[in-house]
Residue frames relative to the residue before (quaternion, step in Angstrom):
aa qw qx qy qz dx dy dz
M 1.0000 0.0000 0.0000 0.0000 0.00 0.00 0.00
W 0.6003 -0.6144 0.3747 0.3490 3.55 -1.05 0.82
N 0.6890 0.4969 -0.3048 0.4306 3.63 0.94 -0.79
E 0.6228 0.5144 -0.3581 0.4682 3.60 1.25 0.01
W 0.4851 0.6524 -0.4499 0.3697 3.61 1.23 -0.16
Q 0.4315 -0.7084 0.5022 0.2445 3.54 -1.06 0.76
R 0.1676 -0.7340 0.6478 0.1164 3.52 -1.26 0.53
P 0.2127 -0.8276 0.5029 0.1299 3.62 0.24 1.25
R 0.2796 -0.7539 0.5752 0.1505 3.53 -0.98 0.88
F 0.0915 -0.7797 0.6191 0.0196 3.52 -0.97 0.96
E 0.1274 -0.7704 0.6169 0.0978 3.56 -1.28 0.25
F 0.0119 0.7771 -0.6285 0.0301 3.55 -0.99 0.89
D 0.8217 -0.0552 -0.0253 0.5667 3.57 -0.69 1.10
Q 0.6729 -0.5375 0.2501 0.4425 3.54 1.02 0.99
V 0.5354 0.5712 -0.4291 0.4505 3.59 1.20 0.49
P 0.2252 -0.8013 0.5376 0.1347 3.65 -0.53 1.11
Y 0.1045 0.7731 -0.6225 0.0623 3.56 -1.20 0.55
V 0.4914 -0.6002 0.5287 0.3444 3.54 -1.34 0.27
G 0.0737 0.8239 -0.5535 0.0970 3.54 -0.74 1.04
A 0.2544 -0.7300 0.6049 0.1908 3.50 -1.30 -0.42
H 0.4845 -0.5961 0.5296 0.3598 3.54 -1.26 0.30
A 0.4608 0.6416 -0.4480 0.4186 3.54 0.48 1.29
P 0.6156 -0.5458 0.4121 0.3915 3.58 -1.22 0.38
L 0.7357 -0.4568 0.2854 0.4106 3.55 -1.33 0.31
F 0.5800 0.6095 -0.4025 0.3608 3.63 1.02 -0.54
A 0.5241 0.6395 -0.4125 0.3822 3.60 1.20 -0.37
H 0.6967 0.4387 -0.2595 0.5048 3.58 1.22 -0.49
Q 0.6833 0.5357 -0.2689 0.4169 3.60 1.26 -0.06
Y 0.7327 0.5310 -0.2981 0.3039 3.54 0.52 -1.19
S 0.6397 0.5022 -0.3576 0.4590 3.63 0.92 -0.66
H 0.6526 0.5366 -0.3073 0.4379 3.58 1.09 -0.72
A 0.5197 0.6341 -0.4253 0.3832 3.62 1.19 -0.31
W 0.7820 0.3183 -0.1407 0.5171 3.58 1.02 -0.81
F 0.7620 0.3327 -0.1895 0.5223 3.60 0.81 -0.95
N 0.2969 -0.7311 0.5884 0.1765 3.57 -0.90 0.94
F 0.0915 -0.8328 0.5460 -0.0007 3.54 -0.13 1.33
R 0.4004 0.7232 -0.4860 0.2836 3.59 1.21 0.05
G 0.8388 0.1849 -0.1515 0.4892 3.53 -0.92 0.95
L 0.6601 0.4711 -0.3090 0.4969 3.57 1.28 0.28
H 0.0153 -0.7784 0.6268 0.0310 3.55 -1.27 0.42
D 0.2478 -0.6902 0.6325 0.2492 3.53 -1.30 0.22
K 0.7472 -0.4010 0.2386 0.4732 3.60 -1.14 -0.22
F 0.6649 0.5078 -0.3034 0.4561 3.59 1.26 -0.19
A 0.8241 -0.1304 0.1747 0.5228 3.59 0.76 -0.97
D 0.3830 -0.5728 0.6531 0.3141 3.46 -1.53 0.11
Y 0.2573 -0.8399 0.4573 0.1384 3.57 -0.07 1.28
F 0.5910 0.5419 -0.3836 0.4582 3.58 1.13 -0.46
A 0.6637 0.4767 -0.2984 0.4932 3.58 0.87 -0.92
N 0.6406 0.5343 -0.3268 0.4442 3.57 1.00 -0.81
S 0.6700 0.4906 -0.3079 0.4644 3.61 0.97 -0.78
I 0.5711 0.5484 -0.3822 0.4765 3.58 1.15 -0.48
V 0.6610 0.4970 -0.2972 0.4772 3.57 0.90 -0.97
A 0.6700 0.5070 -0.3067 0.4471 3.61 0.86 -0.93
T 0.6525 0.5018 -0.3125 0.4741 3.59 1.04 -0.74
K 0.6342 0.5144 -0.3274 0.4754 3.58 0.99 -0.81
I 0.6598 0.4995 -0.3088 0.4689 3.56 0.97 -0.84
H 0.6137 0.5426 -0.3470 0.4567 3.59 1.02 -0.74
K 0.6464 0.5052 -0.3140 0.4779 3.57 0.98 -0.87
M 0.6480 0.5190 -0.3195 0.4567 3.61 0.86 -0.94
W 0.6530 0.5148 -0.3040 0.4648 3.58 0.97 -0.89
C 0.6380 0.5144 -0.3248 0.4721 3.59 0.95 -0.82
L 0.6686 0.4968 -0.3095 0.4588 3.58 0.92 -0.88
E 0.6221 0.5172 -0.3475 0.4741 3.60 1.10 -0.58
L 0.6397 0.5302 -0.3208 0.4547 3.59 1.13 -0.57
A 0.4610 0.7041 -0.4353 0.3196 3.59 1.28 -0.21
A 0.5445 0.6012 -0.4038 0.4230 3.61 1.18 -0.38
R 0.7281 0.3769 -0.2177 0.5295 3.58 1.16 -0.67
F 0.7871 0.1819 -0.0644 0.5858 3.54 1.07 -0.82
P 0.2187 -0.8485 0.4663 0.1215 3.60 0.13 1.27
D 0.5151 0.6223 -0.4389 0.3934 3.61 1.21 0.01
Y 0.6082 0.5659 -0.3614 0.4234 3.58 1.12 -0.58
S 0.1799 0.7696 -0.5876 0.1734 3.57 -0.84 1.01
E 0.7343 -0.3754 0.3121 0.4717 3.56 -1.31 -0.12
D 0.7164 0.4396 -0.2278 0.4916 3.57 1.18 -0.64
L 0.7990 0.1955 -0.0676 0.5646 3.59 1.24 -0.27
W 0.3654 0.6823 -0.5535 0.3075 3.55 -0.25 1.31
G 0.5231 0.6489 -0.4659 0.2971 3.56 -1.27 0.26
I 0.0922 0.7778 -0.6085 0.1273 3.53 -0.57 1.25
S 0.1506 0.7444 -0.6443 0.0895 3.55 -1.05 0.81
A 0.7161 -0.4178 0.2917 0.4769 3.59 -1.19 0.24
S 0.1911 0.7896 -0.5495 0.1952 3.58 -0.81 1.02
D 0.6565 -0.4012 0.4236 0.4782 3.49 -1.38 -0.29
S 0.0445 -0.7495 0.6546 0.0877 3.52 -1.35 0.27
E 0.6997 -0.4308 0.3323 0.4630 3.59 -1.24 0.00
H 0.7533 0.3641 -0.1773 0.5181 3.56 1.19 -0.56
G 0.7341 -0.3830 0.2272 0.5126 3.58 1.16 0.46
Y 0.7595 -0.3681 0.2593 0.4694 3.56 -1.29 -0.15
A 0.0805 -0.8036 0.5897 0.0044 3.57 -0.95 0.92
V 0.2049 -0.7257 0.6444 0.1268 3.54 -0.95 0.96
W 0.2382 0.7938 -0.5140 0.2213 3.52 0.10 1.30
G 0.3135 0.7258 -0.5740 0.2132 3.48 -1.30 0.42
G 0.0573 0.7952 -0.6032 0.0222 3.53 -1.25 -0.44
P 0.6127 -0.0218 -0.7385 -0.2807 1.41 -2.50 -0.09
P 0.5537 -0.1648 -0.8154 -0.0371 1.54 -2.25 1.06
A 0.6567 -0.5468 0.3515 0.3824 3.54 -1.16 0.67
M 0.0452 0.7642 -0.6429 0.0247 3.51 -1.06 0.85
G 0.7617 0.3059 -0.2620 0.5075 3.55 -1.03 0.83
R 0.5497 -0.5997 0.4718 0.3399 3.53 -1.33 0.24
I 0.1554 -0.8272 0.5368 0.0587 3.57 0.25 1.30
D 0.0725 -0.8471 0.5259 -0.0256 3.57 -0.75 1.08
G 0.6694 -0.4853 0.3072 0.4711 3.60 1.24 0.19
S 0.4356 0.6930 -0.4654 0.3368 3.59 1.26 0.11
I 0.2520 -0.7257 0.6247 0.1397 3.49 -1.33 0.51
V 0.1650 -0.7749 0.6060 0.0713 3.57 -1.00 0.88
P 0.3701 -0.7869 0.4400 0.2241 3.62 -0.14 1.24
C 0.6742 0.4981 -0.3272 0.4363 3.61 0.95 -0.71
A 0.4824 0.6405 -0.4502 0.3929 3.61 1.24 -0.11
T 0.7210 0.3567 -0.2264 0.5493 3.59 0.98 -0.81
G 0.5939 0.5742 -0.3640 0.4303 3.59 1.09 -0.68
G 0.7128 0.4485 -0.2488 0.4783 3.57 0.99 -0.84
S 0.6749 0.4740 -0.2831 0.4896 3.56 1.32 -0.09
L 0.3224 0.7982 -0.4679 0.1999 3.58 1.27 0.16
V 0.6746 0.4840 -0.3260 0.4521 3.63 0.97 -0.62
F 0.6767 0.5038 -0.2937 0.4496 3.58 1.17 -0.48
M 0.7935 0.0214 0.0202 0.6078 3.62 0.97 -0.83
P 0.1188 -0.8657 0.4774 0.0921 3.61 0.60 1.09
K 0.6951 0.4796 -0.3081 0.4381 3.62 0.72 -0.96
E 0.6792 0.4997 -0.2873 0.4543 3.55 0.88 -0.99
C 0.6911 0.4833 -0.2841 0.4561 3.58 0.93 -0.88
I 0.6216 0.5223 -0.3376 0.4762 3.59 1.02 -0.78
R 0.6117 0.5613 -0.3407 0.4412 3.58 1.01 -0.82
V 0.6763 0.4864 -0.2887 0.4719 3.58 0.92 -0.90
L 0.6851 0.4937 -0.2889 0.4510 3.58 0.82 -1.00
Q 0.6407 0.5044 -0.3247 0.4792 3.59 1.01 -0.74
N 0.6373 0.5237 -0.3226 0.4642 3.60 1.00 -0.79
I 0.6449 0.5111 -0.3281 0.4639 3.58 0.93 -0.87
R 0.6766 0.4984 -0.2961 0.4539 3.58 0.87 -0.93
E 0.7275 0.4476 -0.2516 0.4551 3.57 0.85 -0.94
K 0.7640 0.3953 -0.2048 0.4669 3.59 0.86 -0.92
F 0.8154 0.2200 -0.0822 0.5291 3.57 0.99 -0.79
G 0.2783 0.8407 -0.4419 0.1432 3.56 1.33 0.17
K 0.6175 0.5686 -0.3624 0.4050 3.59 0.97 -0.72
R 0.7411 0.3776 -0.2064 0.5154 3.57 1.09 -0.72
T 0.7846 0.4069 -0.1690 0.4361 3.57 1.02 -0.75
W 0.7359 0.3889 -0.2257 0.5061 3.61 1.17 -0.37
K 0.0472 -0.8031 0.5937 -0.0161 3.57 -0.71 1.13
K 0.7980 -0.3105 0.2123 0.4709 3.56 -1.32 -0.11
Y 0.7995 0.3026 -0.1373 0.5003 3.58 0.92 -0.92
G 0.7729 -0.3405 0.1829 0.5032 3.59 1.19 0.30
F 0.7810 -0.3223 0.2483 0.4739 3.55 -1.28 -0.42
V 0.4877 -0.6122 0.5294 0.3274 3.52 -1.19 0.60
D 0.6975 -0.5048 0.3170 0.3978 3.54 -1.28 0.43
A 0.7878 -0.1466 0.1418 0.5812 3.58 0.91 -0.88
F 0.0138 -0.7818 0.6225 0.0346 3.56 -1.28 0.31
N 0.2659 -0.7585 0.5753 0.1517 3.53 -1.23 0.44
P 0.3178 -0.7853 0.5012 0.1762 3.60 -0.30 1.23
L 0.6405 0.5554 -0.3270 0.4177 3.58 1.14 -0.60
T 0.7785 0.3147 -0.1653 0.5173 3.59 1.05 -0.69
G 0.4951 -0.6631 0.4325 0.3579 3.58 1.21 -0.37
W 0.5039 0.6512 -0.4336 0.3660 3.60 1.26 -0.09
A 0.0430 0.7588 -0.6499 0.0008 3.52 -1.25 0.63
S 0.5162 -0.6251 0.4846 0.3285 3.56 -1.01 0.78
S 0.4047 -0.6992 0.5324 0.2528 3.56 -1.13 0.60
D 0.6455 0.5656 -0.2943 0.4204 3.57 1.32 -0.27
V 0.1281 -0.6982 0.6958 0.1094 3.51 -1.21 0.72
L 0.1723 -0.8371 0.5171 0.0463 3.57 -0.42 1.27
G 0.5552 -0.6386 0.4324 0.3114 3.52 -1.01 0.87
I 0.6450 0.5259 -0.3318 0.4442 3.59 1.00 -0.75
D 0.6332 0.5113 -0.3273 0.4801 3.60 1.14 -0.64
A 0.6794 0.4745 -0.2846 0.4820 3.56 0.84 -1.02
G 0.6363 0.5614 -0.3275 0.4156 3.57 1.02 -0.81
I 0.7034 0.4475 -0.2866 0.4721 3.57 0.73 -0.99
T 0.6365 0.5280 -0.3354 0.4511 3.58 1.04 -0.72
L 0.6824 0.4818 -0.2958 0.4634 3.60 0.89 -0.89
L 0.6519 0.5170 -0.3208 0.4525 3.59 0.93 -0.87
M 0.7069 0.4524 -0.2722 0.4707 3.56 0.86 -0.94
A 0.6020 0.5470 -0.3623 0.4551 3.59 1.09 -0.61
E 0.6894 0.4670 -0.2900 0.4716 3.59 0.92 -0.86
N 0.6305 0.5089 -0.3423 0.4757 3.60 1.05 -0.67
A 0.6472 0.4991 -0.3272 0.4743 3.59 0.99 -0.73
R 0.6861 0.4988 -0.2756 0.4523 3.55 1.02 -0.83
S 0.8586 0.0228 0.0612 0.5085 3.57 0.72 -1.04
G 0.4139 -0.7024 0.4818 0.3212 3.59 1.16 -0.44
F 0.3288 0.8048 -0.4577 0.1861 3.59 1.29 0.12
V 0.6665 0.4923 -0.3254 0.4556 3.61 0.87 -0.86
W 0.6201 0.5338 -0.3252 0.4741 3.58 0.97 -0.84
E 0.6767 0.5132 -0.2947 0.4380 3.54 0.84 -1.05
Q 0.7084 0.4609 -0.2700 0.4614 3.58 0.80 -0.99
F 0.6612 0.4922 -0.3111 0.4731 3.58 0.91 -0.87
G 0.6698 0.5334 -0.2894 0.4279 3.55 1.00 -0.83
K 0.5492 0.6114 -0.3984 0.4072 3.61 1.23 -0.20
N 0.5619 0.5849 -0.3966 0.4299 3.57 1.20 -0.34
P 0.4775 -0.6987 0.4424 0.2969 3.64 -0.69 0.97
E 0.5867 0.5977 -0.3668 0.4049 3.57 1.14 -0.56
V 0.5877 0.5953 -0.3697 0.4044 3.57 1.13 -0.59
A 0.6914 0.4566 -0.2806 0.4845 3.59 0.77 -1.01
K 0.6540 0.5218 -0.3178 0.4462 3.57 0.97 -0.85
S 0.6690 0.4958 -0.3120 0.4574 3.60 0.92 -0.83
L 0.6415 0.5093 -0.3317 0.4679 3.58 1.00 -0.75
E 0.6339 0.5244 -0.3254 0.4662 3.57 1.04 -0.74
L 0.6759 0.4973 -0.2883 0.4613 3.57 0.91 -0.95
A 0.6779 0.4775 -0.2805 0.4835 3.58 1.13 -0.67
G 0.5609 -0.6584 0.3639 0.3456 3.60 1.26 0.04
F 0.3969 0.7174 -0.4925 0.2919 3.60 1.14 0.44
Q 0.0395 -0.7791 0.6255 -0.0125 3.52 -1.11 0.85
P 0.5879 -0.5596 0.4304 0.3948 3.60 -1.18 0.44
N 0.5181 -0.6118 0.4975 0.3315 3.56 -1.15 0.64
A 0.5552 -0.5830 0.4700 0.3618 3.55 -1.19 0.53
K 0.4239 -0.6891 0.5189 0.2758 3.58 -0.94 0.81
S 0.3364 -0.7531 0.5329 0.1892 3.52 -0.94 0.95
């Protein structure tokens, strides 16, 4: 039953949030279709929670700059992706996988609705500074490592997809609007126990 599912609580630099031992995409994909803004269930406001989780991910990446000097305000974001040594399920916090300084463009691309200015800043920097290695006919490559010069040769549909969906939702909310016209959407949110947030 849905009400028996767990909502693990995490804390980073004394900031609590609902999370999972999973890469950053765990905070993104449901939001591509469902407009959770202004809604909550008995556990959380998941849109607000994903904003917090994305901010924490950025903070965590910036703390890693002591080990990986490529990470900065202009360059952060890790999620499951290719690596120089094959597929890597990496991210954090807490740290998972053998993090090596790689950057995954769809980590910030998929977070555009949560931190638009910060994520656009990163994506523009990747395009402008590393575009010859990271930008192909269909968009950003899956991952690259500024410290070693490695870049994936693959542009993946799942990466481009989450980036495009979140970009349009951040820009106009069009995907949310169109998806939300399906009667099953409102019914599923109701059955899952979602309610409007109290007006302040």
